[in-house]
Each structure stands twice: as C-alpha cells, then as structure tokens.
C-alpha positions in Angstrom: 23.0 -6.3 0.3 22.2 -4.9 -3.2 18.9 -5.8 -4.6 18.6 -5.5 -8.6 15.5 -3.3 -9.5 12.2 -5.1 -10.2 11.7 -6.3 -13.7 8.3 -4.9 -13.1 9.5 -1.5 -12.1 7.9 1.5 -13.6 9.4 5.0 -13.9 8.7 7.6 -11.2 6.1 10.1 -12.6 6.3 14.0 -12.8 4.4 15.1 -10.0 3.7 18.7 -8.7 3.9 20.2 -5.4 0.7 20.5 -3.5 0.0 23.8 -2.0 0.2 23.9 1.7 2.6 20.6 2.0 6.4 21.0 2.3 8.5 18.0 2.2 12.1 17.6 3.6 14.2 14.6 3.9 17.4 14.0 6.1 19.8 11.3 7.8 19.0 9.8 10.8 21.5 6.9 9.7 19.5 4.2 11.5 21.4 1.8 9.3 24.8 1.7 8.0 23.7 3.1 4.6 24.6 6.4 3.0 21.3 7.7 2.0 18.4 9.7 3.5 16.2 7.9 5.9 14.0 10.5 7.7 11.1 12.3 6.0 9.7 15.4 7.7 6.6 16.8 5.8 5.1 20.2 7.1 1.5 21.0 6.4 -0.1 24.5 6.7 -2.8 25.0 9.5 -6.1 23.7 8.2 -4.9 20.5 6.8 -7.5 17.6 7.3 -6.1 14.0 7.8 -7.7 10.7 7.6 -6.2 7.2 7.5 -6.0 3.5 8.0 -3.8 1.4 10.1 -2.7 -2.3 10.4 -5.1 -4.9 11.8 -2.0 -6.4 13.6 -2.5 -7.4 17.3 1.3 -6.3 17.6 1.3 -3.0 16.3 4.2 -0.5 16.3 3.9 2.7 18.9 3.7 4.8 15.9 0.5 2.9 14.6 -1.1 3.4 18.1 -0.1 7.0 18.0 -2.1 7.6 14.6 -5.0 5.5 15.9 -5.2 7.7 18.7 -5.0 11.1 17.1 -6.7 10.5 13.6 -10.2 11.4 15.2 -8.9 14.7 15.7 -8.9 15.3 12.0 -6.1 17.9 11.8 -2.4 17.6 10.8 0.6 20.1 10.9 3.3 17.2 10.0 4.4 14.0 9.2 7.4 12.2 10.3 8.7 8.8 8.8 11.6 6.6 9.9 13.0 3.9 7.5 15.1 1.3 8.7 13.9 0.5 12.1 10.2 -0.3 12.4 10.3 0.7 16.3 7.7 -2.6 16.9 7.9 -4.8 19.7 9.9 -2.1 21.6 8.1 -1.7 24.9 8.3 1.6 26.7 11.4 2.5 24.7 9.5 2.8 21.5 6.8 4.7 23.0 9.6 7.2 24.5 11.0 7.5 20.8 7.4 8.4 19.6 6.9 11.1 22.2 10.4 12.8 21.8 9.7 12.8 17.8 6.3 14.4 18.0 7.5 16.7 20.8 10.4 17.9 18.8 8.1 18.4 15.8 5.5 20.2 17.5 7.8 22.7 19.3 9.3 23.3 16.0 5.9 24.2 14.3 4.3 25.8 17.3 1.4 23.3 17.5 0.0 20.4 19.7 1.7 17.1 19.5 -1.7 15.5 18.6 -1.1 17.2 15.2 1.8 15.2 14.5 1.8 11.9 12.7 4.4 9.3 12.5 5.4 6.0 10.9 8.6 3.8 11.0 9.3 0.9 8.9 12.2 -1.6 9.0 13.6 -4.3 11.4 11.1 -5.3 14.2 12.5 -5.4 17.9 15.4 -2.7 18.0 14.2 0.5 19.9 14.3 3.3 17.8 17.4 5.4 18.8 16.0 9.0 20.0 19.3 10.6 19.7 19.4 9.5 15.9 15.9 10.5 15.2 16.4 14.0 16.6 19.6 14.2 14.7 17.8 13.2 11.3 14.9 15.6 12.3 17.5 18.6 12.7 18.8 17.4 9.4 15.5 17.4 7.5 14.3 21.0 9.4 17.2 22.6 7.9 17.2 21.1 4.5 15.8 22.8 1.5 12.3 21.6 0.3 12.5 18.5 -1.6 10.6 16.3 -4.6 8.4 13.6 -4.2 11.0 11.1 -5.5 13.2 12.1 -2.7 10.4 11.5 -0.3 9.5 8.1 -1.9 13.1 6.8 -1.9 13.6 8.1 1.7 10.9 6.3 3.4 12.0 2.9 1.4 13.3 -0.3 2.8 13.8 -3.4 0.6 11.9 -1.4 -2.2 14.1 -1.6 -5.4 12.4 1.5 -7.1 10.5 4.7 -5.6 6.8 4.5 -6.3 4.4 7.5 -6.8 1.3 8.3 -8.6 -0.9 11.1 -9.2 -4.5 12.1 -10.3 -6.7 14.8 -10.5 -10.6 15.7 -10.1 -12.6 18.9 -10.7 -14.7 20.3 -7.9 -16.9 23.6 -8.3 -15.1 24.4 -11.3 -11.5 24.0 -9.7 -8.9 21.4 -10.9 -7.8 19.4 -7.5 -4.5 17.4 -7.5 -3.9 14.2 -5.7 -0.3 12.6 -5.6 0.7 9.8 -3.7 4.0 7.9 -2.4 4.3 4.5 -1.0 6.7 1.9 0.1 6.5 -1.7 0.4 7.7 -4.8 -1.1 7.4 -7.4 1.4 5.4 -8.1 4.6 2.3 -7.4 2.4 -1.1 -8.9 3.2 -2.4 -5.9 5.2 -6.0 -6.1 5.4 -6.3 -2.3 5.2 -3.2 -0.6 3.7 0.1 -1.7 2.8 3.4 -0.7 4.5 3.7 3.0 4.4 1.5 5.2 2.0 0.8 9.0 2.0 -1.6 10.8 -0.2 -1.5 14.9 -0.5 -4.4 16.9 -2.0 -5.0 20.7 -2.2 -8.9 19.7 -2.2 -11.0 20.8 0.7 -12.7 18.2 2.6 -14.3 17.7 5.9 -12.0 15.2 7.9 -15.0 12.9 8.6 -15.7 12.7 4.9 -12.2 12.5 4.0 -12.1 9.5 6.5 -15.0 7.9 4.8 -13.5 8.4 1.3 -10.1 6.7 2.3 -12.1 3.7 3.9 -13.9 3.4 0.5 -10.7 3.5 -1.6 -8.8 1.2 0.7 -11.6 -1.6 0.3 -10.7 -1.9 -3.6 -7.2 -1.2 -3.4 -4.9 -1.9 -0.5 -7.0 -4.5 1.0 -7.0 -6.2 -2.3 -3.2 -6.9 -2.5 -1.0 -9.2 -1.4 2.9 -10.4 -1.8 3.4 -13.1 1.0 0.3 -13.1 3.2 2.3 -11.4 6.1 0.6 -8.4 7.9 3.0 -5.6 8.9 3.0 -4.5 12.3 3.5 -0.8 10.8 1.0 -0.4 7.9 -0.3 2.9 7.5 -2.0 4.7 4.8 -2.7 8.5 5.5 -4.4 11.2 3.4 -3.7 14.8 3.9 -5.9 17.5 2.5 -4.7 21.3 2.8 -7.9 22.8 1.2 -5.8 25.3 -0.9 -7.5 24.4 -4.3 -10.2 27.5 -3.8 -13.4 25.4 -4.1 -16.2 25.3 -1.4 -15.2 22.4 1.3 -16.9 18.9 0.7 -18.6 17.8 3.7 -20.9 15.0 2.2 -20.9 12.6 -0.5 -23.9 14.3 -1.5 -22.0 17.4 -2.3 -21.4 18.4 -6.0 -17.8 17.0 -6.9 -17.8 14.4 -4.0 -18.0 11.4 -6.5 -15.6 12.9 -8.6 -13.0 13.0 -5.9 -14.0 9.5 -4.6 -13.2 8.3 -8.0 -9.8 10.0 -8.3 -8.8 8.9 -4.9 -9.7 5.2 -5.7 -7.7 5.4 -8.8 -4.8 6.9 -7.0 -5.0 4.2 -4.3 -5.2 1.5 -6.9 -2.1 2.8 -8.6 -0.1 2.9 -5.6 -1.2 -0.6 -4.5 -0.2 -2.1 -7.9 3.1 -0.5 -7.5 3.7 -2.3 -4.4 2.7 -5.7 -5.9 5.1 -4.8 -8.8 7.9 -4.3 -6.4 7.2 -7.8 -4.3 10.5 -9.1 -3.3 11.9 -11.2 -6.0 8.8 -10.8 -8.1 8.8 -11.3 -11.8 5.2 -11.5 -12.6 2.4 -9.2 -11.6 -0.9 -11.5 -11.2 -4.4 -10.4 -11.3 -6.9 -12.7 -9.9 -10.7 -12.4 -10.5 -13.1 -14.5 -9.0 -17.0 -14.1 -9.8 -20.0 -16.3 -9.4 -19.4 -16.3 -5.6 -22.4 -16.5 -3.0 -21.3 -12.8 -2.1 -18.5 -10.3 -2.9 -17.1 -11.0 0.6 -16.8 -14.7 -0.2 -15.0 -14.0 -3.7 -12.6 -11.9 -2.1 -11.6 -14.6 0.5 -11.4 -17.0 -2.4 -9.1 -14.7 -4.7 -6.9 -14.1 -1.7 -6.8 -17.9 -1.2 -5.3 -18.5 -4.6 -3.3 -15.3 -4.5 -1.5 -16.5 -1.2 -0.7 -20.0 -2.3 2.8 -20.8 -2.8 1.9 -23.7 -5.2 0.0 -21.3 -7.4 2.7 -18.5 -7.2 5.7 -20.8 -7.8 3.7 -22.1 -10.7 3.2 -19.0 -12.2 6.9 -18.2 -11.6 7.7 -21.2 -13.5 5.5 -20.3 -16.3 3.5 -23.4 -15.6 -0.2 -23.6 -16.6 -0.8 -25.9 -13.7 -4.4 -25.1 -13.2 -5.1 -27.7 -10.7 -3.2 -25.6 -8.1 -6.1 -23.1 -8.5 -8.5 -25.8 -8.1 -6.8 -26.6 -4.7 -6.7 -22.9 -3.6 -10.6 -22.5 -4.2 -11.1 -25.8 -2.3 -9.1 -24.8 0.8 -10.4 -21.0 1.0 -13.4 -22.3 3.3 -16.1 -20.7 1.2 -19.0 -21.9 -0.6 -17.9 -23.9 -3.7 -19.3 -26.7 -6.1 -16.4 -28.7 -7.6 -18.9 -29.5 -10.9 -19.6 -25.8 -11.4 -16.2 -24.5 -11.2 -14.7 -22.6 -14.2 -11.1 -21.4 -14.7 -9.3 -19.3 -17.3 -5.7 -18.2 -17.7 -5.7 -14.8 -19.8 -8.4 -15.0 -22.2 -8.2 -18.8 -22.5 -10.9 -21.2 -20.8 -9.1 -24.2 -19.4 -11.5 -25.8 -17.1 -15.5 -25.5 -16.9 -18.0 -27.8 -15.0 -15.4 -29.2 -13.0 -13.7 -30.6 -16.0 -10.9 -29.6 -18.6 -12.4 -28.0 -21.5 -12.7 -30.7 -24.3 -9.9 -30.3 -26.8 -7.9 -27.6 -24.5 -4.6 -26.5 -26.2 -2.1 -25.2 -23.7 -0.2 -23.3 -26.2 -1.8 -19.8 -25.9 -1.9 -20.4 -22.2 2.1 -21.2 -22.2 2.5 -17.9 -24.3 0.5 -15.8 -21.7 2.5 -17.2 -19.0 5.5 -16.1 -20.4 4.7 -12.3 -20.1 4.9 -10.3 -17.1 1.2 -9.4 -16.5 -0.7 -12.7 -15.7 -4.4 -12.7 -15.4 -6.3 -15.7 -13.8 -10.3 -15.9 -13.7 -12.4 -18.3 -11.9 -16.3 -18.6 -11.7 -17.6 -20.4 -9.0 -21.1 -20.7 -10.3 -23.2 -20.2 -7.2 -24.1 -16.4 -7.3 -23.2 -13.0 -8.1 -20.5 -12.2 -5.9 -17.2 -10.8 -7.6 -13.6 -9.7 -6.4 -10.5 -8.9 -7.9 -7.1 -9.1 -6.1 -3.3 -8.7 -7.1 -0.3 -10.5 -6.1 3.1 -11.5 -7.6 4.9 -14.9 -7.9 7.0 -16.5 -5.8 10.7 -16.9 -6.8 14.2 -17.6 -5.1 14.8 -14.0 -5.0 12.1 -13.6 -2.2 14.0 -16.2 0.0 17.5 -14.5 -0.7 16.1 -11.1 0.4 14.6 -12.3 3.5 17.3 -14.6 4.7 19.6 -11.6 4.5 17.2 -8.9 5.7 19.0 -8.0 9.0 22.5 -8.1 7.5 
C-alpha cells in the first residue's frame, strides 16, 4: 500500500554529521519492500548514552534490553530494525536480540552491554535472525550514509523522513545536536514516541545526560498523542560523543549546562511535533493549551483528554467549531473542573466563558481558523495556576484506511 505524503510534512533539514558517530543502512528485507530497513550506527569509545522507553506492560525484548543496559551509560553501536516490532514473541524474540547484539559486539570488539537495539513494525512475529544478520552484514559493508537515509530506514507507516537539529555553546565551544525520529500511529507514549535518536558531540556525564533527557521528554514526547495508543516499542535514546572539545559537564550547576538543556528540549519538541504532523491520516496539527487548573499535572491530563477525544478530533477534521465537544472532554477527564468557571477559545477567538457562550459570539473567525492547517484550542479551568500544552492531530478516514490495511 502506498500512502500519500502528509499535507503537514516539512522538508528534511540539512544536518551535519556528528564527530564520533558513523551511520550505515542496509537491507534485511523484513517485509516485501525494496528499501533499506536496517540501521547500524557506530560510536567511538567514550560515548555516553541515556534514554527513555515505553511504559507499556508488554514491551518488546529490544526495550527490555535497553532498559537493562542504560544504567551502564556507555554505547558503541545502535541497531534498528524496521518492519518487524519483535514484540510479543517470547524466547524467539529474545534470541534475536541476543544474536544482533552479539554480532555487533564482535564486529566492534566490545561488550554486548554497549550495543543498543530497537525494532518497529508488526507485533507478534518473531524477528527472523537470518534476515537481521544479513541486513547487518549489508549495513556494515556499506559506506557511511546521511541522516535522511537513517530517517527513511527506521520508518514504517511514516510518509516523510523526520529530522531536526539545534546548537548550544559550552565553554566557548559550539556543540551540535541532531535527531531523527519515526512515528505516525500508536502514539500516546507517556515517555517518548515510537523510535527517536539524538546525537551530539557535547561531553556529558551519563547521569547528567539521563537527567536532561528526562526533563526534555516531559515537555515534548510525553505531550503528544495521535490516537491514544502506547506502543510496545517506544524508545528515545541520546548519544553524546564528547568530541566538541569542552570540559565535560557533570552537573546542572556547570557553566553551559542550562544552554545544553534548552537546546535538547528544543530539539525534542521539534521531533515530537514532526511525529504529530505525520499522524496517520492527519490534515490538521492541533495545539491544546489548558491553564487555570489546580496543578500542572491536572492540566496535562485535561489537555490529553481533549486531544484524545475522537469527537473533538473529528470535529476539527470537519472544520466544525463544535466547542461543546471540548466541554465534554474536560468533564470526562476526572480532574477538578467547575462548569460555571470554564472558558474556551479557538485560535484567538473566545467562544465560551463562565460556563456560557460569549454574548454576541461570531463563529466566522473561528470557521476561518479551522480551515487552516495549524489549529489552537485554549481552555481555562478557572481553579488555579496549573498549565500544560499538548499536541495532536485530527482524525480522518485516512487513519482507518492505513490501519485496516497495516499488515497487508
């Protein structure tokens, strides 16, 4: 099945290579497609790693492998398989992970604990070891590739490759951060979003890098949803090679740490937004801001209730200014809310306040706003100072078509 490129797609940016990182792609032929579907990325010794993984109680063995080895803080390679999630595959799935990590470790002369793995695609089909090893051989023998090639190779139902970059200054040195991500459906990750990888030449202690990734995740990957479904395979990993030449950062009190955190958070938000813009069948990018809640956590849960509502999402798809559906979603969130204090806006137009439609409300500017591709919904709960912003997309017939035919 060929899927049209999302109307919300953005061009892949011109992203530089990172010193100490060498990416390769190859063909494992996990599915009957004529494209690269295995990624092998080498890191020079001394590379720090940190990451976040799915909160699903049915994770893939790749996720379990990463969870078990992230505490070591060191990485020499990343191997990503696309087209087969290797999830819910029992001992066969674990055997595939062990074979992949052993082969990569032998190739690099390092311990298996320094090899990180991911897989994405169909659930319930064991990853074929012989195809994985053939794909690794193909990738290892291939010339180094660019980030667009990596972004394409890790994709499944994505309609366009996704990448972003930022920079920061640490100790007078400019450090670069680049990231690639895949994800289009099964997006409500509670931590990350499908598969995302960040590479930087900054020098950071693994513990600090982990702290920074957790902080960046909180305002990016944990604030997006396409369909409310959390994947078995969600993983975001960050790799820092230390090649930029500045003194290593070990604490948030170090000069330059705040600048790097800001750059990392910005990069993660860029990547998270790209996933929403490629939501399966999406035609609208929707930003939902909730303020006036009793706490930030409460605002976040209310915002996600709105973002995950099929009625809200289909109304936006139909360009219908049905703010009553937003009221419904606030009320069902299970969070403190007072009907007669509630206020709602679409774009810059206030449509309801104090539990009533705004007197003399004119739907014309709202209708015009909803015809655009970037939609804003604002809700004030009127109970406190809690605030949160989440991002989602509309729900169209395209989502049904893509997922009804996913395995074919």
